[in-house]
One Martini backbone bead per residue (centre of mass of N, CA, C, O) as a GRO file, in nm:
protein
   69
    1MET     BB    1   3.613   0.829   1.443
    2LYS     BB    2   3.552   0.699   1.774
    3ALA     BB    3   3.491   0.793   2.113
    4VAL     BB    4   3.513   0.671   2.452
    5ILE     BB    5   3.392   0.849   2.751
    6LEU     BB    6   3.439   0.816   3.095
    7VAL     BB    7   3.203   1.006   3.322
    8ALA     BB    8   3.151   0.822   3.556
    9GLY     BB    9   3.069   0.872   3.891
   10PHE     BB   10   3.127   1.005   4.219
   11GLY     BB   11   3.411   1.072   4.353
   12SER     BB   12   3.451   0.981   4.666
   13ARG     BB   13   3.772   1.033   4.701
   14LEU     BB   14   3.705   1.369   4.645
   15ARG     BB   15   3.571   1.442   4.891
   16PRO     BB   16   3.408   1.759   4.860
   17LEU     BB   17   3.467   1.829   4.550
   18THR     BB   18   3.213   1.619   4.446
   19ASP     BB   19   2.930   1.721   4.555
   20ASN     BB   20   2.882   1.947   4.277
   21LEU     BB   21   3.097   1.793   4.097
   22PRO     BB   22   3.243   1.633   3.857
   23LYS     BB   23   3.550   1.502   3.824
   24ALA     BB   24   3.592   1.595   3.509
   25LEU     BB   25   3.536   1.922   3.619
   26LEU     BB   26   3.765   1.967   3.772
   27PRO     BB   27   4.013   2.170   3.836
   28ILE     BB   28   4.307   2.210   3.614
   29GLY     BB   29   4.395   2.489   3.629
   30ASN     BB   30   4.258   2.591   3.313
   31SER     BB   31   4.102   2.318   3.345
   32ASN     BB   32   4.010   1.968   3.255
   33THR     BB   33   3.978   1.651   3.187
   34LEU     BB   34   3.771   1.672   2.965
   35THR     BB   35   3.906   1.870   2.787
   36ARG     BB   36   4.173   1.721   2.752
   37MET     BB   37   4.059   1.474   2.607
   38VAL     BB   38   3.915   1.607   2.367
   39THR     BB   39   4.144   1.779   2.263
   40SER     BB   40   4.337   1.537   2.209
   41LEU     BB   41   4.161   1.378   2.013
   42GLN     BB   42   4.123   1.602   1.802
   43LYS     BB   43   4.427   1.615   1.726
   44HIS     BB   44   4.381   1.290   1.630
   45GLY     BB   45   4.096   1.296   1.449
   46ILE     BB   46   3.867   1.312   1.649
   47SER     BB   47   3.483   1.366   1.597
   48GLU     BB   48   3.359   1.138   1.773
   49PHE     BB   49   3.141   1.109   2.076
   50ILE     BB   50   3.106   0.896   2.372
   51PHE     BB   51   2.924   0.945   2.669
   52VAL     BB   52   2.963   0.803   2.990
   53THR     BB   53   2.720   0.852   3.217
   54GLY     BB   54   2.582   0.967   3.545
   55HIS     BB   55   2.684   1.144   3.763
   56PHE     BB   56   2.603   1.449   3.664
   57GLU     BB   57   2.478   1.452   3.362
   58GLU     BB   58   2.378   1.746   3.318
   59LYS     BB   59   2.663   1.884   3.358
   60ILE     BB   60   2.803   1.739   3.127
   61LYS     BB   61   2.612   1.830   2.896
   62ALA     BB   62   2.633   2.129   2.943
   63TYR     BB   63   2.944   2.139   2.889
   64ILE     BB   64   2.957   2.015   2.607
   65THR     BB   65   2.754   2.216   2.462
   66THR     BB   66   2.920   2.479   2.538
   67HIS     BB   67   3.231   2.377   2.437
   68PHE     BB   68   3.161   2.142   2.158
   69THR     BB   69   2.922   2.280   1.951
   0.00000   0.00000   0.00000
């Protein structure tokens, strides 16, 4: 089964926190929203992901490559 994760957007309401980092990668405790989503879905048997990116696409791709491949 595949999951589609939406990680696009400017995060304008979270500025200045999102000036240099996408909102999905903002720290929440020892994690972030993207890690929490992927980890939770993996625990439920999801193994394929489609990420819809936009703003800061390169940072999201780099994070996914580093942490989930």
